[in-house]
C-alpha positions in Angstrom: 28.0 12.3 -6.8 24.2 13.0 -7.2 22.0 11.7 -4.0 19.5 8.9 -4.7 16.1 9.9 -4.8 13.5 9.0 -1.8 10.3 8.7 -1.2 7.3 9.9 0.6 4.2 7.0 1.4 0.8 7.1 3.3 0.0 3.6 3.9 -3.3 2.8 4.7 -4.2 -0.8 5.2 -2.4 -4.4 5.9 1.5 -1.7 5.5 0.5 -0.1 8.1 1.9 -2.8 10.3 5.5 -1.9 10.5 6.0 -6.0 9.8 4.3 -6.3 6.7 6.2 -2.9 5.4 9.6 -4.7 6.5 8.6 -7.9 4.7 7.5 -6.0 1.4 10.7 -3.8 1.0 13.2 -6.4 2.5 15.5 -5.3 4.7 15.1 -3.2 8.1 14.0 0.2 7.8 17.0 1.8 9.4 16.8 4.6 7.1 13.6 4.6 7.2 11.2 7.2 9.3 7.2 6.8 9.9 4.2 8.9 11.6 0.4 8.3 11.6 -1.6 11.1 9.4 -4.6 11.5 8.3 -5.7 12.0 4.5 -8.6 14.0 4.0 -11.3 13.8 1.6 -11.1 10.2 1.1 -12.4 6.6 2.0 -11.4 3.2 2.8 -13.6 0.6 2.1 -13.4 -3.5 2.7 -12.7 -5.5 -0.6 -14.8 -8.6 -1.2 -13.4 -11.5 -0.8 -9.9 -10.1 0.6 -8.4 -9.3 3.8 -6.9 -5.3 2.9 -9.0 -2.3 1.4 -9.2 -0.1 -0.7 -9.0 3.7 -0.6 -10.9 6.0 -3.3 -11.3 9.5 -3.2 -14.8 11.1 -1.4 -16.5 11.9 -4.8 -16.3 8.1 -5.3 -17.4 7.5 -2.2 -20.9 8.8 -3.2 -21.6 6.2 -5.9 -20.9 3.9 -3.6 -23.1 4.7 -1.2 -25.5 5.6 -4.2 -25.8 9.2 -2.3 -24.7 11.6 -5.6 -28.8 12.4 -6.1 -29.7 12.6 -2.7 -27.0 15.6 -1.5 -26.5 13.4 1.5 -23.0 14.0 2.6 -20.6 12.3 5.5 -19.1 14.5 7.8 -15.5 15.3 7.4 -14.6 12.4 10.4 -16.0 10.3 8.4 -14.5 10.7 5.1 -10.6 11.5 6.6 -8.6 8.0 5.9 -6.2 7.2 9.6 -2.7 5.7 8.2 1.3 6.6 8.6 3.6 8.9 6.4 6.8 6.9 5.6 9.6 8.6 4.1 13.4 7.6 2.9 11.3 5.0 0.7 14.4 4.2 -2.2 13.2 3.8 -5.6 14.3 -0.1 -5.2 11.5 0.0 -2.6 8.5 1.3 -4.3 9.2 -0.7 -7.3 9.1 -4.1 -4.9 5.8 -1.7 -3.5 4.2 -1.1 -6.7 4.7 -5.2 -7.5 3.0 -5.5 -3.7 0.1 -3.3 -4.8 -0.5 -5.0 -7.8 -2.7 -4.0 -10.6 -6.1 -3.7 -8.7 -4.5 0.2 -7.4 -2.6 3.1 -9.2 0.3 4.9 -7.7 -0.8 9.0 -6.8 0.4 11.5 -4.9 -1.8 13.1 -2.6 -1.4 15.5 0.8 -1.5 14.3 4.6 -1.7 15.8 7.1 1.2 13.9 10.0 -0.9 14.1 13.6 3.3 14.2 15.5 6.9 14.0 14.7 8.5 11.1 12.4 10.3 8.5 14.6 12.9 5.4 13.8 10.9 2.6 12.0 13.5 0.2 12.4 13.1 -0.8 16.2 10.6 -3.8 16.4 9.8 -2.8 20.1 7.6 -0.3 18.2 5.4 -1.6 16.3 2.7 -1.7 18.7 2.6 2.2 19.8 3.8 3.7 16.2 0.2 2.4 14.8 -2.0 2.4 17.9 -5.4 0.0 17.1 -7.1 2.2 19.1 -6.5 5.7 18.2 -8.6 9.1 20.3 -11.8 9.3 17.9 -11.8 12.5 15.0 -13.7 15.5 16.2 -15.6 17.9 13.6 -13.2 20.4 14.8 -9.8 19.0 14.9 -10.4 18.0 11.1 -11.6 21.4 10.4 -8.4 22.8 11.4 -6.0 20.2 10.3 -4.6 22.4 7.8 -3.8 24.6 9.9 -2.4 22.4 13.6 -1.1 19.7 10.9 0.2 20.9 7.9 0.5 18.3 4.6 2.6 16.7 3.0 3.5 15.7 -0.5 2.8 11.5 -0.5 2.5 8.7 -2.9 -0.7 6.8 -1.8 -2.0 3.5 -3.8 -5.5 4.7 -4.9 -8.4 1.6 -6.0 -9.1 1.6 -9.5 -10.8 -1.7 -10.2 -14.4 -1.3 -10.2 -16.5 0.0 -7.3 -18.7 -3.1 -7.3 -15.7 -5.3 -5.8 -15.7 -2.3 -2.4 -18.4 -2.9 0.1 -20.0 0.1 2.2 -18.4 -1.1 4.9 -15.3 0.7 6.3 -12.0 -1.4 6.6 -10.8 -0.9 10.4 -7.1 -1.8 11.2 -7.8 -2.8 14.8 -10.2 -5.6 12.9 -7.6 -6.7 10.7 -4.7 -7.2 13.3 -7.3 -9.5 15.2 -8.1 -11.3 12.4 -6.4 -11.9 10.4 -3.0 -10.0 10.5 -1.2 -14.0 11.4 -1.7 -14.9 7.5 0.8 -12.1 6.8 3.5 -11.6 9.6 5.3 -14.7 11.6 5.1 -18.1 10.6 1.4 -17.8 8.8 3.1 -15.6 5.8 5.2 -18.7 4.6 2.5 -19.4 1.9 0.8 -16.2 1.6 0.5 -15.5 -2.3 1.0 -11.7 -2.3 4.3 -12.3 -1.1 5.3 -14.2 -3.9 6.0 -11.8 -6.7 7.9 -9.2 -4.4 10.0 -12.3 -3.6 10.3 -13.0 -7.1 11.6 -9.6 -7.5 14.1 -9.5 -5.6 15.8 -12.5 -6.3 16.4 -11.7 -9.8 17.8 -8.2 -9.2 14.4 -5.8 -9.7 14.2 -7.4 -12.8 11.0 -9.4 -14.2 11.8 -12.4 -16.3 9.8 -13.0 -19.6 9.9 -16.9 -20.5 9.6 -18.0 -23.8 9.0 -21.5 -25.5 10.9 -22.1 -28.6 10.6 -24.5 -31.5 13.6 -25.7 -32.8 15.0 -28.9 -35.0 17.0 -31.6 -33.3 19.9 -33.6 -34.3 17.2 -36.4 -36.2 15.3 -33.2 -37.7 13.0 -33.7 -34.7 11.7 -30.9 -33.1 12.6 -30.1 -29.4 11.3 -27.3 -27.1 13.7 -25.2 -25.5 12.3 -22.6 -23.1 14.4 -18.7 -23.2 14.7 -16.6 -20.4 15.1 -13.1 -20.8 15.5 -10.2 -17.7 13.6 -6.9 -18.4 13.0 -3.6 -16.0 9.4 -4.1 -14.4 8.3 -0.1 -15.1 6.9 1.1 -11.6 3.5 2.8 -11.8 2.8 6.0 -12.3 -0.6 8.5 -11.2 
């Protein structure tokens, strides 16, 4: 009997919040493990008119900031994204995550650096400590030594692929999200959150999407009648 494939993912935005991650995948994550991690040579920006961020490679950051021709570079610690590594995700989990992220992102494999041992995601009491809202500052020396002190692991993450003009130069901050906007995504405030709608729909259809077609047919009195035909089909996940 073959062992089901599992995935490791690097999360950096709303999915940093363990309660939001559980909400998207639809279970408590008893088999999942999590730890804080860093992604080098990427930056995380606010998206105009959105609560969530977009991460882009540093080469794109220079375009966004207009520093391509000036030769000005950000310090290594300023082009490092804080996030979490989550391992043990199933194929169903990843399909739901792909649906949640939508067409603004593509899923790619990156090298992320775990900063601590993995711990169980299952305990809700740990939410506040798994992802600190006020982590210690990164020093240039710490980032420079990272590959030796905290060897990288391969992980899937979601990279922004829409126009850079939809991002702001301002960096997205998790503590600010928790303070100002997490209420829209967790608990009672999340009841009408549109970003969960498609994920919930897909889960209800057991991993399928629904395609609706209106078919015109003649009724018994040769009148035109319209019927809705529902077809089920797999929704392929995004690949990098």
